VEXROLO-913266 format. One record per residue (C-alpha): residue in one letter; x, z, y. Coordinates in nm, 4 decimals. Each point is the difference from the previous one (the first is absolute). Layout:
BEGIN
{a,{X,Z,Y}}
...
***
This chain:
BEGIN
{m,{0.0000,0.0000,0.0000}}
{r,{0.1305,-0.0942,0.3440}}
{g,{-0.1327,0.1712,0.3091}}
{n,{0.2434,-0.1370,0.2559}}
{d,{-0.2563,-0.2114,0.1843}}
{l,{-0.2904,0.2422,-0.0361}}
{r,{-0.0994,0.3088,0.1912}}
{l,{0.0147,0.1850,-0.3274}}
{d,{-0.1349,0.3498,0.0496}}
{y,{-0.1110,0.2840,-0.2251}}
{e,{-0.3539,-0.1295,-0.0442}}
{m,{0.1296,-0.3381,-0.1150}}
{v,{0.2314,0.1712,-0.2468}}
{e,{-0.2953,0.1939,-0.1400}}
{t,{-0.1856,-0.3269,-0.0528}}
{l,{0.2996,-0.1671,-0.1625}}
{v,{0.0653,0.2917,-0.2340}}
{e,{-0.3560,-0.0224,-0.1284}}
{a,{-0.0147,-0.3794,-0.0195}}
{c,{0.3553,-0.0734,-0.1252}}
{p,{0.1148,0.2785,-0.2316}}
{l,{0.2908,-0.1931,-0.1554}}
{i,{0.2173,-0.0656,0.3059}}
{e,{0.3717,0.0591,-0.0654}}
{r,{0.1668,-0.1474,0.3098}}
{v,{-0.0709,0.0935,0.3608}}
{s,{0.1496,-0.1454,0.3184}}
{v,{-0.1200,0.1426,0.3296}}
{e,{0.3005,-0.0651,0.2225}}
{q,{-0.0368,0.0647,0.3737}}
{n,{-0.3533,0.1247,-0.0508}}
{y,{-0.0617,0.2754,0.2521}}
{f,{-0.3604,0.0699,-0.0979}}
{l,{0.0595,0.1344,-0.3491}}
{p,{0.0232,0.3817,-0.0053}}
{t,{0.2054,0.2096,-0.2393}}
{r,{-0.3095,0.0933,-0.1973}}
{g,{-0.0511,-0.3705,-0.0706}}
{i,{0.3326,-0.0115,-0.1856}}
{q,{-0.0939,0.3219,-0.1794}}
{l,{-0.3243,-0.1609,-0.1175}}
{m,{0.1836,-0.3111,-0.1206}}
{a,{0.2540,0.2102,-0.1883}}
{r,{-0.2682,0.2055,-0.1751}}
{h,{-0.2156,-0.2925,-0.1111}}
{w,{0.2346,-0.2933,-0.0548}}
{t,{0.2926,-0.0407,-0.2394}}
{l,{0.2376,-0.1004,0.2756}}
{k,{0.3169,-0.1840,-0.0954}}
{s,{0.0893,-0.1548,0.3360}}
{v,{-0.0626,0.1521,0.3431}}
{s,{0.1069,-0.1532,0.3311}}
{l,{-0.0598,0.2128,0.3091}}
{n,{0.2632,-0.1463,0.2333}}
{d,{-0.0457,0.1144,0.3595}}
{c,{-0.3161,0.2003,-0.0681}}
{v,{0.1298,0.2556,0.2476}}
{q,{-0.3175,0.2100,0.0001}}
{l,{0.0382,0.1089,-0.3631}}
{e,{0.0972,0.3601,-0.0692}}
{d,{0.1930,0.1677,-0.2809}}
{d,{-0.3122,0.0571,-0.2092}}
{a,{-0.0100,-0.3742,-0.0702}}
{l,{0.3324,0.0261,-0.1864}}
{y,{-0.0959,0.3249,-0.1683}}
{a,{-0.3114,-0.1736,-0.1367}}
{l,{0.2090,-0.2867,-0.1370}}
{a,{0.2400,0.2506,-0.1542}}
{k,{-0.2881,0.1786,-0.1727}}
{y,{-0.2283,-0.2867,-0.1020}}
{a,{0.2248,-0.3086,-0.0272}}
{p,{0.2798,0.0806,-0.2476}}
{q,{-0.0107,-0.3650,-0.1103}}
{l,{0.1061,-0.1244,0.3474}}
{e,{0.2574,-0.2811,-0.0204}}
{h,{0.0277,-0.1388,0.3536}}
{l,{-0.0090,0.1945,0.3275}}
{r,{0.0375,-0.1357,0.3537}}
{i,{-0.0273,0.2526,0.2809}}
{a,{0.2276,-0.1496,0.2670}}
{g,{-0.0519,0.1524,0.3417}}
{c,{-0.2161,0.2888,-0.1199}}
{f,{0.0475,0.3600,0.1172}}
{f,{-0.0015,0.1953,-0.3247}}
{s,{0.2025,0.3194,-0.0318}}
{e,{0.3001,0.0469,-0.2256}}
{a,{-0.2008,0.2456,-0.2132}}
{a,{-0.2792,-0.2520,-0.0588}}
{l,{0.2484,-0.2745,-0.0869}}
{i,{0.1784,0.2248,-0.2491}}
{a,{-0.3311,0.1011,-0.1584}}
{l,{-0.0904,-0.3630,-0.0573}}
{f,{0.3391,-0.0999,-0.1411}}
{t,{-0.0083,0.3023,-0.2308}}
{h,{-0.3153,-0.1295,-0.1692}}
{a,{0.0435,-0.3806,0.0263}}
{h,{0.1994,-0.0453,-0.3197}}
{h,{-0.0905,-0.3693,-0.0358}}
{l,{0.0879,-0.1047,0.3545}}
{r,{0.1758,-0.3378,0.0032}}
{s,{0.0147,-0.0885,0.3692}}
{i,{-0.0062,0.1906,0.3283}}
{d,{0.0070,-0.1056,0.3633}}
{v,{0.0600,0.2971,0.2304}}
{q,{0.1382,-0.1852,0.3004}}
{r,{-0.0226,0.2016,0.3209}}
{v,{-0.1265,0.3118,-0.1781}}
{s,{0.1896,0.2544,0.2074}}
{q,{-0.0318,0.2882,-0.2485}}
{f,{0.1290,-0.1955,-0.3004}}
{s,{0.3169,0.1934,-0.0782}}
{e,{0.2903,0.0501,-0.2388}}
{e,{-0.2177,0.2551,-0.1810}}
{c,{-0.2638,-0.2693,-0.0522}}
{i,{0.2659,-0.2196,-0.1586}}
{r,{0.1162,0.2837,-0.2243}}
{t,{-0.3609,0.0469,-0.1143}}
{m,{-0.0362,-0.3708,-0.0706}}
{t,{0.3155,-0.0092,-0.2101}}
{v,{-0.1445,0.2713,-0.2238}}
{h,{-0.3669,-0.0977,-0.0213}}
{c,{-0.0165,-0.3773,0.0684}}
{p,{0.2370,-0.1580,-0.2543}}
{e,{-0.1792,-0.3385,-0.0012}}
{l,{0.0652,-0.0877,0.3651}}
{v,{0.1305,-0.3555,0.0424}}
{s,{-0.0968,-0.0787,0.3625}}
{i,{0.1005,0.2361,0.2820}}
{d,{-0.0310,-0.0473,0.3767}}
{v,{0.1305,0.2935,0.2047}}
{r,{0.0843,-0.1737,0.3258}}
{r,{-0.0110,0.1965,0.3252}}
{c,{-0.0491,0.3354,-0.1694}}
{e,{0.1891,0.2086,0.2516}}
{k,{0.0701,0.2953,-0.2298}}
{l,{0.2048,-0.2081,-0.2443}}
{s,{0.3783,-0.0192,0.0009}}
{p,{0.2287,-0.2543,-0.1724}}
{a,{0.0182,0.2415,-0.2942}}
{a,{-0.3630,-0.0880,-0.0737}}
{l,{0.1024,-0.3534,-0.0997}}
{d,{0.2648,0.1460,-0.2281}}
{r,{-0.2652,0.2149,-0.1674}}
{l,{-0.2533,-0.2839,-0.0306}}
{a,{0.2505,-0.2411,-0.1549}}
{g,{0.1156,0.2617,-0.2486}}
{a,{-0.3485,0.1115,-0.1006}}
{f,{-0.1631,-0.3452,-0.0195}}
{p,{0.2562,-0.2446,-0.1453}}
{l,{-0.2843,-0.2348,-0.1006}}
{v,{-0.1289,-0.0331,0.3567}}
{e,{-0.1086,-0.3557,0.0864}}
{s,{-0.0729,0.0289,0.3729}}
{l,{0.1656,0.2369,0.2472}}
{a,{-0.0297,0.0246,0.3778}}
{f,{0.2079,0.2509,0.1935}}
{s,{0.0904,0.0444,0.3663}}
{c,{0.2502,0.2853,0.0295}}
{p,{0.3516,-0.1082,0.1025}}
{i,{0.2009,-0.0073,-0.3220}}
{t,{0.3671,-0.0133,-0.0969}}
{d,{0.1961,-0.1629,-0.2801}}
{r,{-0.0768,0.2957,-0.2269}}
{e,{-0.3766,-0.0495,0.0105}}
{m,{0.0307,-0.3780,-0.0214}}
{e,{0.2116,0.0229,-0.3145}}
{r,{-0.2673,0.2166,-0.1627}}
{l,{-0.2315,-0.3019,-0.0014}}
{a,{0.2265,-0.2137,-0.2184}}
{p,{-0.1343,0.1375,-0.3336}}
{c,{-0.3609,-0.0736,0.1041}}
{h,{0.0066,-0.3330,-0.1808}}
{r,{-0.3756,-0.0564,0.0120}}
{l,{-0.0106,0.0089,0.3785}}
{r,{-0.1832,-0.3092,0.1261}}
{q,{-0.0767,0.0912,0.3620}}
{l,{0.2345,0.1981,0.2255}}
{t,{-0.0549,0.0935,0.3642}}
{m,{0.2746,0.1871,0.1878}}
{t,{-0.0500,0.0322,0.3741}}
{d,{0.3331,0.1592,0.0944}}
{a,{0.3065,-0.1219,-0.1883}}
{s,{0.2323,0.0438,0.2991}}
{c,{0.2207,0.2510,-0.1861}}
{v,{0.0233,-0.1987,-0.3234}}
{s,{0.3190,-0.2011,-0.0370}}
{p,{-0.0510,-0.3724,-0.0676}}
{k,{0.2073,0.0344,-0.3176}}
{v,{-0.2254,0.2676,-0.1528}}
{l,{-0.3107,-0.1808,0.1232}}
{s,{0.1107,-0.3211,-0.1728}}
{e,{0.0989,0.1744,-0.3243}}
{t,{-0.3294,0.1882,-0.0195}}
{l,{-0.2286,-0.2904,0.0838}}
{t,{0.1653,-0.2338,-0.2469}}
{a,{-0.0363,0.2655,-0.2719}}
{l,{-0.3781,-0.0081,0.0476}}
{v,{-0.0565,-0.3013,-0.2218}}
{h,{-0.3804,-0.0021,0.0326}}
{l,{-0.0139,0.0351,0.3793}}
{r,{-0.2497,-0.2489,0.1456}}
{g,{-0.0593,0.1336,0.3499}}
{l,{0.2480,0.1574,0.2433}}
{h,{-0.0858,0.1415,0.3436}}
{l,{0.3168,0.1274,0.1650}}
{s,{0.0637,0.1265,0.3525}}
{q,{0.3080,0.0989,0.1989}}
{s,{0.2664,-0.1247,-0.2388}}
{t,{0.3494,-0.0974,0.1174}}
{m,{0.0546,-0.2631,-0.2685}}
{s,{0.1571,-0.3298,0.1053}}
{n,{-0.1013,-0.3572,-0.0758}}
{q,{0.2471,-0.0091,-0.2875}}
{q,{-0.1233,0.3256,-0.1498}}
{l,{-0.3616,-0.1152,0.0158}}
{a,{0.1060,-0.3230,-0.1682}}
{q,{0.1604,0.2003,-0.2800}}
{i,{-0.3181,0.2016,-0.0492}}
{l,{-0.2215,-0.3092,-0.0072}}
{g,{0.2429,-0.1803,-0.2308}}
{r,{-0.0308,0.2738,-0.2609}}
{a,{-0.3665,0.0874,0.0577}}
{g,{-0.1494,-0.3258,-0.1199}}
{q,{-0.3341,0.1602,-0.0731}}
{l,{-0.0700,0.1061,0.3617}}
{q,{-0.3167,-0.1604,0.1390}}
{e,{-0.0687,0.1880,0.3236}}
{l,{0.2590,0.1062,0.2566}}
{f,{-0.0736,0.1836,0.3253}}
{l,{0.3015,0.1003,0.2101}}
{s,{-0.0380,0.1919,0.3250}}
{v,{0.2628,0.0995,0.2575}}
{c,{0.2948,-0.1192,-0.2102}}
{s,{0.2310,-0.0512,0.2964}}
{q,{0.2909,-0.1757,-0.1751}}
{l,{-0.1995,-0.3003,-0.1195}}
{s,{0.0218,-0.3332,0.1796}}
{q,{-0.1529,-0.3439,-0.0375}}
{e,{0.2825,-0.1003,-0.2363}}
{v,{-0.1880,0.1971,-0.2678}}
{l,{-0.3011,-0.2337,0.0135}}
{p,{0.1332,-0.2574,-0.2533}}
{v,{0.0610,0.2872,-0.2410}}
{l,{-0.3575,0.1213,0.0434}}
{m,{-0.1404,-0.3492,-0.0474}}
{a,{0.2014,-0.0426,-0.3215}}
{s,{-0.1192,0.3333,-0.1414}}
{s,{-0.2897,0.0602,-0.2375}}
{c,{-0.2013,0.1772,0.2711}}
{e,{-0.3397,-0.1497,0.0694}}
{t,{-0.0687,0.2160,0.3062}}
{i,{0.2676,0.0991,0.2499}}
{c,{-0.0369,0.1897,0.3273}}
{l,{0.2830,0.0887,0.2363}}
{h,{-0.1011,0.2343,0.2822}}
{g,{0.2470,0.0979,0.2697}}
{c,{0.3021,-0.1060,-0.2062}}
{g,{0.3050,-0.0598,0.2178}}
{d,{-0.0462,-0.2901,0.2417}}
{l,{-0.2453,-0.1801,-0.2261}}
{s,{-0.3038,-0.1371,0.1797}}
{p,{-0.2041,-0.3193,-0.0380}}
{a,{0.1376,-0.1368,0.3277}}
{r,{0.3582,0.0214,-0.1327}}
{i,{-0.0683,-0.1674,-0.3341}}
{p,{0.0141,-0.3825,-0.0069}}
{n,{-0.3014,-0.1573,-0.1696}}
{y,{-0.1649,0.3385,-0.0485}}
{e,{-0.3351,-0.1715,-0.0576}}
{g,{0.1431,-0.1490,-0.3171}}
{i,{0.0585,0.3386,-0.1633}}
{a,{-0.2743,0.2077,0.1652}}
{s,{-0.2387,-0.0454,-0.2921}}
{r,{0.2368,0.2035,-0.2148}}
{v,{0.2221,0.1956,0.2379}}
{q,{-0.1535,0.1974,0.2860}}
{v,{0.2413,0.1082,0.2691}}
{i,{-0.0968,0.2490,0.2694}}
{g,{0.2603,0.0693,0.2684}}
{t,{0.0659,0.3377,0.1549}}
{s,{-0.2418,-0.0853,0.2801}}
{g,{-0.2647,-0.1493,-0.2337}}
{l,{-0.0847,-0.3579,-0.0873}}
***
């Protein structure tokens, strides 16, 4: 059930619970009309396996406590931008033993203790997005990589060092990786780690100091890569474009990378269908 485009309120939930008793998946992102007791009602009456509440900022802790109590079969949880407490988050992770994916972007109270709880009680996690969680330190990535070696998708925004980057190398099933601050990772370690991830299909990387040659080495050994987004990689220049065009990537975006901008690239229209370049001052 999707409630994104509806003014879904408690009365509508009551009607749905009575009319549709077998609902397992709920998406009510950015819905400001649904009260906490609506989530409680859903949790009590439906066998929920997937719940998406992104940016439902009005929801209170009791929504998570209800999921913890009534939805032990929960597999997918998206609560980006919500204002749940650390205690409520921990309560949910303690009971969600079958959780496979979480998106807690911008959840300010998501903490190292939440991660410790997940490593104990959520062994099936394969997709993790913890970007812009201000309580996390680089050590959180170390803990996540060690606890979930079978992770397939990981998004992280704390500034990391070579130590944390190297911890990702054994995560051989990783298919999608998003790192928004690689400024303290040496190009050598970055290259060694990325080329060890033999199933990597999508890479979103920001603030790396790698050169044209180092990116070429990565792309030359990562023949399976299909999607590449690079942001604020200051050492790249337009000489890297032939390398990108010769790579396996189907989608390429360069945003604020060195002096690259459409105006500086000859015949940019000829590659724009595959390579999008956004200069430091925009298109």
